[in-house]
CHARMM-style PDB file with segment names, atoms N, HN, CA, C and O in Angstrom:
ATOM      1  N   MET     1       0.837  -1.168   0.000  1.00  0.00      PROA
ATOM      2  CA  MET     1       0.000   0.000   0.000  1.00  0.00      PROA
ATOM      3  C   MET     1       0.881   1.231   0.000  1.00  0.00      PROA
ATOM      4  O   MET     1       1.976   1.202   0.562  1.00  0.00      PROA
ATOM      5  N   ARG     2       0.442   2.286  -0.602  1.00  0.00      PROA
ATOM      6  HN  ARG     2      -0.447   2.310  -1.059  1.00  0.00      PROA
ATOM      7  CA  ARG     2       1.192   3.537  -0.665  1.00  0.00      PROA
ATOM      8  C   ARG     2       0.740   4.463   0.443  1.00  0.00      PROA
ATOM      9  O   ARG     2      -0.456   4.648   0.669  1.00  0.00      PROA
ATOM     10  N   LEU     3       1.714   5.047   1.136  1.00  0.00      PROA
ATOM     11  HN  LEU     3       2.686   4.897   0.953  1.00  0.00      PROA
ATOM     12  CA  LEU     3       1.428   5.952   2.237  1.00  0.00      PROA
ATOM     13  C   LEU     3       2.257   7.217   2.086  1.00  0.00      PROA
ATOM     14  O   LEU     3       3.435   7.150   1.733  1.00  0.00      PROA
ATOM     15  N   ASP     4       1.652   8.367   2.350  1.00  0.00      PROA
ATOM     16  HN  ASP     4       0.696   8.421   2.636  1.00  0.00      PROA
ATOM     17  CA  ASP     4       2.382   9.630   2.456  1.00  0.00      PROA
ATOM     18  C   ASP     4       2.732   9.803   3.923  1.00  0.00      PROA
ATOM     19  O   ASP     4       1.843   9.934   4.764  1.00  0.00      PROA
ATOM     20  N   LEU     5       4.042   9.803   4.240  1.00  0.00      PROA
ATOM     21  HN  LEU     5       4.764   9.696   3.557  1.00  0.00      PROA
ATOM     22  CA  LEU     5       4.473   9.858   5.634  1.00  0.00      PROA
ATOM     23  C   LEU     5       5.519  10.943   5.854  1.00  0.00      PROA
ATOM     24  O   LEU     5       6.384  11.178   5.010  1.00  0.00      PROA
ATOM     25  N   CYS     6       5.418  11.602   7.017  1.00  0.00      PROA
ATOM     26  HN  CYS     6       4.715  11.411   7.702  1.00  0.00      PROA
ATOM     27  CA  CYS     6       6.465  12.519   7.442  1.00  0.00      PROA
ATOM     28  C   CYS     6       7.580  11.690   8.090  1.00  0.00      PROA
ATOM     29  O   CYS     6       7.407  10.495   8.329  1.00  0.00      PROA
ATOM     30  N   ARG     7       8.693  12.310   8.364  1.00  0.00      PROA
ATOM     31  HN  ARG     7       8.833  13.281   8.170  1.00  0.00      PROA
ATOM     32  CA  ARG     7       9.845  11.565   8.891  1.00  0.00      PROA
ATOM     33  C   ARG     7       9.578  10.869  10.238  1.00  0.00      PROA
ATOM     34  O   ARG     7       9.921   9.695  10.374  1.00  0.00      PROA
ATOM     35  N   PRO     8       8.976  11.548  11.246  1.00  0.00      PROA
ATOM     36  CA  PRO     8       8.734  10.861  12.520  1.00  0.00      PROA
ATOM     37  C   PRO     8       7.803   9.651  12.372  1.00  0.00      PROA
ATOM     38  O   PRO     8       8.023   8.622  13.010  1.00  0.00      PROA
ATOM     39  N   CYS     9       6.778   9.767  11.545  1.00  0.00      PROA
ATOM     40  HN  CYS     9       6.600  10.603  11.026  1.00  0.00      PROA
ATOM     41  CA  CYS     9       5.858   8.643  11.338  1.00  0.00      PROA
ATOM     42  C   CYS     9       6.524   7.527  10.536  1.00  0.00      PROA
ATOM     43  O   CYS     9       6.231   6.351  10.751  1.00  0.00      PROA
ATOM     44  N   MET    10       7.415   7.884   9.618  1.00  0.00      PROA
ATOM     45  HN  MET    10       7.653   8.839   9.443  1.00  0.00      PROA
ATOM     46  CA  MET    10       8.147   6.879   8.852  1.00  0.00      PROA
ATOM     47  C   MET    10       9.044   6.072   9.768  1.00  0.00      PROA
ATOM     48  O   MET    10       9.128   4.852   9.627  1.00  0.00      PROA
ATOM     49  N   GLU    11       9.719   6.727  10.708  1.00  0.00      PROA
ATOM     50  HN  GLU    11       9.651   7.718  10.822  1.00  0.00      PROA
ATOM     51  CA  GLU    11      10.596   6.031  11.643  1.00  0.00      PROA
ATOM     52  C   GLU    11       9.796   5.067  12.521  1.00  0.00      PROA
ATOM     53  O   GLU    11      10.262   3.965  12.813  1.00  0.00      PROA
ATOM     54  N   ALA    12       8.607   5.470  12.939  1.00  0.00      PROA
ATOM     55  HN  ALA    12       8.228   6.365  12.701  1.00  0.00      PROA
ATOM     56  CA  ALA    12       7.768   4.601  13.766  1.00  0.00      PROA
ATOM     57  C   ALA    12       7.221   3.425  12.962  1.00  0.00      PROA
ATOM     58  O   ALA    12       7.153   2.305  13.469  1.00  0.00      PROA
ATOM     59  N   LYS    13       6.834   3.672  11.723  1.00  0.00      PROA
ATOM     60  HN  LYS    13       6.889   4.582  11.311  1.00  0.00      PROA
ATOM     61  CA  LYS    13       6.260   2.632  10.869  1.00  0.00      PROA
ATOM     62  C   LYS    13       7.313   1.628  10.413  1.00  0.00      PROA
ATOM     63  O   LYS    13       6.994   0.485  10.089  1.00  0.00      PROA
ATOM     64  N   LYS    14       8.577   2.068  10.393  1.00  0.00      PROA
ATOM     65  HN  LYS    14       8.837   2.997  10.657  1.00  0.00      PROA
ATOM     66  CA  LYS    14       9.669   1.218   9.922  1.00  0.00      PROA
ATOM     67  C   LYS    14       9.877  -0.002  10.824  1.00  0.00      PROA
ATOM     68  O   LYS    14      10.463  -0.995  10.391  1.00  0.00      PROA
ATOM     69  N   LYS    15       9.405   0.061  12.064  1.00  0.00      PROA
ATOM     70  HN  LYS    15       8.929   0.867  12.416  1.00  0.00      PROA
ATOM     71  CA  LYS    15       9.561  -1.059  12.996  1.00  0.00      PROA
ATOM     72  C   LYS    15       8.699  -2.248  12.603  1.00  0.00      PROA
ATOM     73  O   LYS    15       9.080  -3.394  12.844  1.00  0.00      PROA
ATOM     74  N   THR    16       7.536  -1.990  11.999  1.00  0.00      PROA
ATOM     75  HN  THR    16       7.227  -1.059  11.803  1.00  0.00      PROA
ATOM     76  CA  THR    16       6.608  -3.071  11.674  1.00  0.00      PROA
ATOM     77  C   THR    16       6.434  -3.311  10.184  1.00  0.00      PROA
ATOM     78  O   THR    16       5.863  -4.327   9.788  1.00  0.00      PROA
ATOM     79  N   HSD    17       6.916  -2.391   9.346  1.00  0.00      PROA
ATOM     80  HN  HSD    17       7.380  -1.566   9.668  1.00  0.00      PROA
ATOM     81  CA  HSD    17       6.740  -2.494   7.899  1.00  0.00      PROA
ATOM     82  C   HSD    17       8.060  -2.325   7.164  1.00  0.00      PROA
ATOM     83  O   HSD    17       8.979  -1.673   7.658  1.00  0.00      PROA
ATOM     84  N   LYS    18       8.144  -2.910   5.995  1.00  0.00      PROA
ATOM     85  HN  LYS    18       7.397  -3.440   5.593  1.00  0.00      PROA
ATOM     86  CA  LYS    18       9.276  -2.672   5.105  1.00  0.00      PROA
ATOM     87  C   LYS    18       8.864  -1.524   4.197  1.00  0.00      PROA
ATOM     88  O   LYS    18       7.884  -1.634   3.461  1.00  0.00      PROA
ATOM     89  N   LEU    19       9.608  -0.422   4.246  1.00  0.00      PROA
ATOM     90  HN  LEU    19      10.404  -0.333   4.845  1.00  0.00      PROA
ATOM     91  CA  LEU    19       9.257   0.780   3.493  1.00  0.00      PROA
ATOM     92  C   LEU    19      10.258   1.012   2.376  1.00  0.00      PROA
ATOM     93  O   LEU    19      11.466   0.871   2.567  1.00  0.00      PROA
ATOM     94  N   SER    20       9.744   1.370   1.212  1.00  0.00      PROA
ATOM     95  HN  SER    20       8.762   1.485   1.057  1.00  0.00      PROA
ATOM     96  CA  SER    20      10.605   1.787   0.107  1.00  0.00      PROA
ATOM     97  C   SER    20      10.006   3.054  -0.486  1.00  0.00      PROA
ATOM     98  O   SER    20       8.796   3.144  -0.691  1.00  0.00      PROA
ATOM     99  N   ARG    21      10.856   4.024  -0.759  1.00  0.00      PROA
ATOM    100  HN  ARG    21      11.840   3.952  -0.593  1.00  0.00      PROA
ATOM    101  CA  ARG    21      10.395   5.317  -1.258  1.00  0.00      PROA
ATOM    102  C   ARG    21      10.005   5.201  -2.722  1.00  0.00      PROA
ATOM    103  O   ARG    21      10.779   4.693  -3.532  1.00  0.00      PROA
ATOM    104  N   VAL    22       8.823   5.662  -3.063  1.00  0.00      PROA
ATOM    105  HN  VAL    22       8.193   6.075  -2.405  1.00  0.00      PROA
ATOM    106  CA  VAL    22       8.305   5.559  -4.424  1.00  0.00      PROA
ATOM    107  C   VAL    22       8.836   6.680  -5.297  1.00  0.00      PROA
ATOM    108  O   VAL    22       9.400   6.420  -6.360  1.00  0.00      PROA
ATOM    109  N   ALA    23       8.670   7.903  -4.874  1.00  0.00      PROA
ATOM    110  HN  ALA    23       8.212   8.115  -4.011  1.00  0.00      PROA
ATOM    111  CA  ALA    23       9.057   9.057  -5.688  1.00  0.00      PROA
ATOM    112  C   ALA    23      10.402   9.586  -5.205  1.00  0.00      PROA
ATOM    113  O   ALA    23      10.633   9.692  -4.001  1.00  0.00      PROA
ATOM    114  N   GLY    24      11.283   9.915  -6.136  1.00  0.00      PROA
ATOM    115  HN  GLY    24      11.095   9.829  -7.114  1.00  0.00      PROA
ATOM    116  CA  GLY    24      12.575  10.485  -5.774  1.00  0.00      PROA
ATOM    117  C   GLY    24      12.505  11.988  -5.714  1.00  0.00      PROA
ATOM    118  O   GLY    24      11.431  12.577  -5.842  1.00  0.00      PROA
ATOM    119  N   GLY    25      13.657  12.612  -5.517  1.00  0.00      PROA
ATOM    120  HN  GLY    25      14.529  12.134  -5.413  1.00  0.00      PROA
ATOM    121  CA  GLY    25      13.709  14.066  -5.497  1.00  0.00      PROA
ATOM    122  C   GLY    25      13.629  14.633  -4.108  1.00  0.00      PROA
ATOM    123  O   GLY    25      13.883  13.943  -3.121  1.00  0.00      PROA
ATOM    124  N   LYS    26      13.267  15.920  -4.036  1.00  0.00      PROA
ATOM    125  HN  LYS    26      13.060  16.481  -4.837  1.00  0.00      PROA
ATOM    126  CA  LYS    26      13.199  16.621  -2.761  1.00  0.00      PROA
ATOM    127  C   LYS    26      11.908  16.287  -2.031  1.00  0.00      PROA
ATOM    128  O   LYS    26      10.986  15.688  -2.585  1.00  0.00      PROA
ATOM    129  N   ASP    27      11.875  16.701  -0.751  1.00  0.00      PROA
ATOM    130  HN  ASP    27      12.624  17.187  -0.301  1.00  0.00      PROA
ATOM    131  CA  ASP    27      10.659  16.517   0.036  1.00  0.00      PROA
ATOM    132  C   ASP    27       9.491  17.251  -0.604  1.00  0.00      PROA
ATOM    133  O   ASP    27       9.654  18.335  -1.164  1.00  0.00      PROA
ATOM    134  N   ASN    28       8.339  16.660  -0.516  1.00  0.00      PROA
ATOM    135  HN  ASN    28       8.206  15.780  -0.060  1.00  0.00      PROA
ATOM    136  CA  ASN    28       7.114  17.281  -1.005  1.00  0.00      PROA
ATOM    137  C   ASN    28       6.230  17.612   0.185  1.00  0.00      PROA
ATOM    138  O   ASN    28       6.309  16.954   1.222  1.00  0.00      PROA
ATOM    139  N   LYS    29       5.396  18.618   0.045  1.00  0.00      PROA
ATOM    140  HN  LYS    29       5.331  19.153  -0.798  1.00  0.00      PROA
ATOM    141  CA  LYS    29       4.440  18.953   1.098  1.00  0.00      PROA
ATOM    142  C   LYS    29       3.287  17.966   0.992  1.00  0.00      PROA
ATOM    143  O   LYS    29       2.571  17.944  -0.010  1.00  0.00      PROA
ATOM    144  N   ILE    30       3.107  17.146   2.030  1.00  0.00      PROA
ATOM    145  HN  ILE    30       3.689  17.164   2.844  1.00  0.00      PROA
ATOM    146  CA  ILE    30       2.086  16.095   2.012  1.00  0.00      PROA
ATOM    147  C   ILE    30       1.227  16.184   3.275  1.00  0.00      PROA
ATOM    148  O   ILE    30       1.604  16.844   4.243  1.00  0.00      PROA
ATOM    149  N   THR    31       0.085  15.526   3.258  1.00  0.00      PROA
ATOM    150  HN  THR    31      -0.221  14.991   2.471  1.00  0.00      PROA
ATOM    151  CA  THR    31      -0.699  15.319   4.470  1.00  0.00      PROA
ATOM    152  C   THR    31      -0.367  13.918   4.943  1.00  0.00      PROA
ATOM    153  O   THR    31      -0.655  12.943   4.249  1.00  0.00      PROA
ATOM    154  N   CYS    32       0.236  13.807   6.117  1.00  0.00      PROA
ATOM    155  HN  CYS    32       0.470  14.598   6.681  1.00  0.00      PROA
ATOM    156  CA  CYS    32       0.754  12.541   6.612  1.00  0.00      PROA
ATOM    157  C   CYS    32      -0.385  11.567   6.914  1.00  0.00      PROA
ATOM    158  O   CYS    32      -1.383  11.931   7.536  1.00  0.00      PROA
ATOM    159  N   ALA    33      -0.218  10.323   6.460  1.00  0.00      PROA
ATOM    160  HN  ALA    33       0.593  10.027   5.955  1.00  0.00      PROA
ATOM    161  CA  ALA    33      -1.219   9.285   6.711  1.00  0.00      PROA
ATOM    162  C   ALA    33      -1.162   8.808   8.159  1.00  0.00      PROA
ATOM    163  O   ALA    33      -2.139   8.253   8.660  1.00  0.00      PROA
ATOM    164  N   GLY    34      -0.034   9.015   8.839  1.00  0.00      PROA
ATOM    165  HN  GLY    34       0.760   9.466   8.431  1.00  0.00      PROA
ATOM    166  CA  GLY    34       0.117   8.566  10.219  1.00  0.00      PROA
ATOM    167  C   GLY    34      -0.465   9.534  11.228  1.00  0.00      PROA
ATOM    168  O   GLY    34      -1.247   9.136  12.091  1.00  0.00      PROA
ATOM    169  N   CYS    35      -0.091  10.804  11.131  1.00  0.00      PROA
ATOM    170  HN  CYS    35       0.545  11.128  10.430  1.00  0.00      PROA
ATOM    171  CA  CYS    35      -0.501  11.780  12.143  1.00  0.00      PROA
ATOM    172  C   CYS    35      -1.544  12.774  11.650  1.00  0.00      PROA
ATOM    173  O   CYS    35      -2.176  13.458  12.455  1.00  0.00      PROA
ATOM    174  N   GLY    36      -1.734  12.860  10.319  1.00  0.00      PROA
ATOM    175  HN  GLY    36      -1.220  12.304   9.666  1.00  0.00      PROA
ATOM    176  CA  GLY    36      -2.740  13.756   9.774  1.00  0.00      PROA
ATOM    177  C   GLY    36      -2.286  15.206   9.625  1.00  0.00      PROA
ATOM    178  O   GLY    36      -3.070  16.060   9.211  1.00  0.00      PROA
ATOM    179  N   ARG    37      -1.031  15.490   9.956  1.00  0.00      PROA
ATOM    180  HN  ARG    37      -0.394  14.796  10.292  1.00  0.00      PROA
ATOM    181  CA  ARG    37      -0.519  16.855   9.839  1.00  0.00      PROA
ATOM    182  C   ARG    37      -0.023  17.136   8.429  1.00  0.00      PROA
ATOM    183  O   ARG    37       0.325  16.222   7.682  1.00  0.00      PROA
ATOM    184  N   ARG    38       0.001  18.400   8.086  1.00  0.00      PROA
ATOM    185  HN  ARG    38      -0.282  19.143   8.693  1.00  0.00      PROA
ATOM    186  CA  ARG    38       0.522  18.833   6.783  1.00  0.00      PROA
ATOM    187  C   ARG    38       2.006  19.126   6.965  1.00  0.00      PROA
ATOM    188  O   ARG    38       2.375  20.125   7.583  1.00  0.00      PROA
ATOM    189  N   ARG    39       2.860  18.253   6.423  1.00  0.00      PROA
ATOM    190  HN  ARG    39       2.561  17.441   5.921  1.00  0.00      PROA
ATOM    191  CA  ARG    39       4.301  18.350   6.629  1.00  0.00      PROA
ATOM    192  C   ARG    39       5.030  18.006   5.342  1.00  0.00      PROA
ATOM    193  O   ARG    39       4.425  17.604   4.348  1.00  0.00      PROA
ATOM    194  N   PHE    40       6.352  18.175   5.388  1.00  0.00      PROA
ATOM    195  HN  PHE    40       6.843  18.501   6.195  1.00  0.00      PROA
ATOM    196  CA  PHE    40       7.186  17.706   4.295  1.00  0.00      PROA
ATOM    197  C   PHE    40       7.429  16.217   4.493  1.00  0.00      PROA
ATOM    198  O   PHE    40       7.688  15.770   5.610  1.00  0.00      PROA
ATOM    199  N   GLY    41       7.345  15.452   3.415  1.00  0.00      PROA
ATOM    200  HN  GLY    41       7.134  15.815   2.507  1.00  0.00      PROA
ATOM    201  CA  GLY    41       7.559  14.014   3.510  1.00  0.00      PROA
ATOM    202  C   GLY    41       7.610  13.378   2.144  1.00  0.00      PROA
ATOM    203  O   GLY    41       7.690  14.063   1.124  1.00  0.00      PROA
ATOM    204  N   TYR    42       7.564  12.064   2.133  1.00  0.00      PROA
ATOM    205  HN  TYR    42       7.499  11.508   2.961  1.00  0.00      PROA
ATOM    206  CA  TYR    42       7.659  11.271   0.905  1.00  0.00      PROA
ATOM    207  C   TYR    42       6.490  10.304   0.812  1.00  0.00      PROA
ATOM    208  O   TYR    42       5.767  10.076   1.782  1.00  0.00      PROA
ATOM    209  N   THR    43       6.323   9.741  -0.380  1.00  0.00      PROA
ATOM    210  HN  THR    43       6.910   9.926  -1.168  1.00  0.00      PROA
ATOM    211  CA  THR    43       5.378   8.655  -0.585  1.00  0.00      PROA
ATOM    212  C   THR    43       6.161   7.351  -0.487  1.00  0.00      PROA
ATOM    213  O   THR    43       7.176   7.182  -1.162  1.00  0.00      PROA
ATOM    214  N   TYR    44       5.694   6.436   0.347  1.00  0.00      PROA
ATOM    215  HN  TYR    44       4.869   6.574   0.895  1.00  0.00      PROA
ATOM    216  CA  TYR    44       6.364   5.164   0.572  1.00  0.00      PROA
ATOM    217  C   TYR    44       5.462   4.009   0.177  1.00  0.00      PROA
ATOM    218  O   TYR    44       4.240   4.093   0.300  1.00  0.00      PROA
ATOM    219  N   GLU    45       6.065   2.937  -0.295  1.00  0.00      PROA
ATOM    220  HN  GLU    45       7.058   2.868  -0.394  1.00  0.00      PROA
ATOM    221  CA  GLU    45       5.377   1.672  -0.509  1.00  0.00      PROA
ATOM    222  C   GLU    45       5.625   0.856   0.757  1.00  0.00      PROA
ATOM    223  O   GLU    45       6.776   0.597   1.107  1.00  0.00      PROA
ATOM    224  N   ALA    46       4.563   0.450   1.445  1.00  0.00      PROA
ATOM    225  HN  ALA    46       3.627   0.661   1.161  1.00  0.00      PROA
ATOM    226  CA  ALA    46       4.697  -0.244   2.725  1.00  0.00      PROA
ATOM    227  C   ALA    46       4.225  -1.692   2.594  1.00  0.00      PROA
ATOM    228  O   ALA    46       3.166  -1.976   2.035  1.00  0.00      PROA
ATOM    229  N   ARG    47       5.043  -2.591   3.126  1.00  0.00      PROA
ATOM    230  HN  ARG    47       5.904  -2.361   3.581  1.00  0.00      PROA
ATOM    231  CA  ARG    47       4.684  -4.016   3.206  1.00  0.00      PROA
ATOM    232  C   ARG    47       4.997  -4.495   4.610  1.00  0.00      PROA
ATOM    233  O   ARG    47       5.987  -4.072   5.208  1.00  0.00      PROA
ATOM    234  N   ARG    48       4.165  -5.370   5.139  1.00  0.00      PROA
ATOM    235  HN  ARG    48       3.361  -5.714   4.654  1.00  0.00      PROA
ATOM    236  CA  ARG    48       4.406  -5.926   6.470  1.00  0.00      PROA
ATOM    237  C   ARG    48       5.679  -6.750   6.471  1.00  0.00      PROA
ATOM    238  O   ARG    48       5.975  -7.461   5.511  1.00  0.00      PROA
ATOM    239  N   LYS    49       6.436  -6.647   7.572  1.00  0.00      PROA
ATOM    240  HN  LYS    49       6.195  -6.069   8.352  1.00  0.00      PROA
ATOM    241  CA  LYS    49       7.641  -7.461   7.710  1.00  0.00      PROA
ATOM    242  C   LYS    49       7.242  -8.889   8.057  1.00  0.00      PROA
ATOM    243  O   LYS    49       6.224  -9.122   8.709  1.00  0.00      PROA
ATOM    244  N   GLU    50       8.054  -9.835   7.614  1.00  0.00      PROA
ATOM    245  HN  GLU    50       8.881  -9.645   7.085  1.00  0.00      PROA
ATOM    246  CA  GLU    50       7.825 -11.234   7.956  1.00  0.00      PROA
ATOM    247  C   GLU    50       8.128 -11.434   9.427  1.00  0.00      PROA
ATOM    248  O   GLU    50       9.141 -10.953   9.935  1.00  0.00      PROA
ATOM    249  N   ARG    51       7.245 -12.145  10.107  1.00  0.00      PROA
ATOM    250  HN  ARG    51       6.422 -12.536   9.695  1.00  0.00      PROA
ATOM    251  CA  ARG    51       7.479 -12.441  11.515  1.00  0.00      PROA
ATOM    252  C   ARG    51       8.347 -13.675  11.621  1.00  0.00      PROA
ATOM    253  O   ARG    51       8.104 -14.672  10.941  1.00  0.00      PROA
ATOM    254  N   ARG    52       9.340 -13.615  12.456  1.00  0.00      PROA
ATOM    255  HN  ARG    52       9.537 -12.805  13.009  1.00  0.00      PROA
ATOM    256  CA  ARG    52      10.186 -14.783  12.680  1.00  0.00      PROA
ATOM    257  C   ARG    52       9.495 -15.707  13.655  1.00  0.00      PROA
ATOM    258  O   ARG    52       8.928 -15.269  14.655  1.00  0.00      PROA
ATOM    259  N   ASP    53       9.547 -16.969  13.358  1.00  0.00      PROA
ATOM    260  HN  ASP    53      10.007 -17.326  12.545  1.00  0.00      PROA
ATOM    261  CA  ASP    53       8.898 -17.960  14.215  1.00  0.00      PROA
ATOM    262  C   ASP    53       9.788 -18.231  15.424  1.00  0.00      PROA
ATOM    263  O   ASP    53      10.917 -18.696  15.270  1.00  0.00      PROA
ATOM    264  N   GLN    54       9.297 -17.948  16.605  1.00  0.00      PROA
ATOM    265  HN  GLN    54       8.379 -17.571  16.730  1.00  0.00      PROA
ATOM    266  CA  GLN    54      10.090 -18.104  17.830  1.00  0.00      PROA
ATOM    267  C   GLN    54      10.312 -19.575  18.182  1.00  0.00      PROA
ATOM    268  O   GLN    54      11.279 -19.893  18.874  1.00  0.00      PROA
ATOM    269  N   THR    55       9.453 -20.468  17.730  1.00  0.00      PROA
ATOM    270  HN  THR    55       8.667 -20.209  17.168  1.00  0.00      PROA
ATOM    271  CA  THR    55       9.620 -21.887  18.053  1.00  0.00      PROA
ATOM    272  C   THR    55      10.823 -22.493  17.328  1.00  0.00      PROA
ATOM    273  O   THR    55      11.443 -23.421  17.847  1.00  0.00      PROA
ATOM    274  N   CYS    56      11.159 -21.996  16.158  1.00  0.00      PROA
ATOM    275  HN  CYS    56      10.655 -21.242  15.737  1.00  0.00      PROA
ATOM    276  CA  CYS    56      12.310 -22.518  15.405  1.00  0.00      PROA
ATOM    277  C   CYS    56      13.617 -22.249  16.152  1.00  0.00      PROA
ATOM    278  O   CYS    56      14.488 -23.117  16.206  1.00  0.00      PROA
ATOM    279  N   THR    57      13.758 -21.064  16.724  1.00  0.00      PROA
ATOM    280  HN  THR    57      13.050 -20.359  16.681  1.00  0.00      PROA
ATOM    281  CA  THR    57      15.004 -20.749  17.401  1.00  0.00      PROA
ATOM    282  C   THR    57      15.133 -21.539  18.710  1.00  0.00      PROA
ATOM    283  O   THR    57      16.245 -21.873  19.119  1.00  0.00      PROA
ATOM    284  N   ALA    58      14.021 -21.835  19.360  1.00  0.00      PROA
ATOM    285  HN  ALA    58      13.118 -21.564  19.028  1.00  0.00      PROA
ATOM    286  CA  ALA    58      14.072 -22.598  20.609  1.00  0.00      PROA
ATOM    287  C   ALA    58      14.412 -24.065  20.329  1.00  0.00      PROA
ATOM    288  O   ALA    58      15.122 -24.692  21.115  1.00  0.00      PROA
ATOM    289  N   GLU    59      13.918 -24.614  19.227  1.00  0.00      PROA
ATOM    290  HN  GLU    59      13.342 -24.105  18.589  1.00  0.00      PROA
ATOM    291  CA  GLU    59      14.193 -26.003  18.886  1.00  0.00      PROA
ATOM    292  C   GLU    59      15.626 -26.218  18.435  1.00  0.00      PROA
ATOM    293  O   GLU    59      16.185 -27.297  18.635  1.00  0.00      PROA
ATOM    294  N   GLN    60      16.226 -25.203  17.830  1.00  0.00      PROA
ATOM    295  HN  GLN    60      15.773 -24.327  17.668  1.00  0.00      PROA
ATOM    296  CA  GLN    60      17.574 -25.331  17.311  1.00  0.00      PROA
ATOM    297  C   GLN    60      18.622 -25.311  18.412  1.00  0.00      PROA
ATOM    298  O   GLN    60      19.731 -25.805  18.209  1.00  0.00      PROA
ATOM    299  N   LYS    61      18.302 -24.758  19.562  1.00  0.00      PROA
ATOM    300  HN  LYS    61      17.401 -24.357  19.727  1.00  0.00      PROA
ATOM    301  CA  LYS    61      19.283 -24.658  20.663  1.00  0.00      PROA
ATOM    302  C   LYS    61      19.457 -25.931  21.398  1.00  0.00      PROA
ATOM    303  OT1 LYS    61      20.243 -25.997  22.343  1.00  0.00      PROA
TER     304      LYS     61
END
């Protein structure tokens, strides 16, 4: 999914999603999908990160 995000919201979203910037160039004035504020930011393609299975690491030890 495509999201317009400011830098603070991008940093927070990066923990749970894999983000790749869609448009290059300078910052654009966007309305952030995370906080709803009008800020400078980028359009990102967001995909959920794969969850690591905790049972695999316990069995291997």
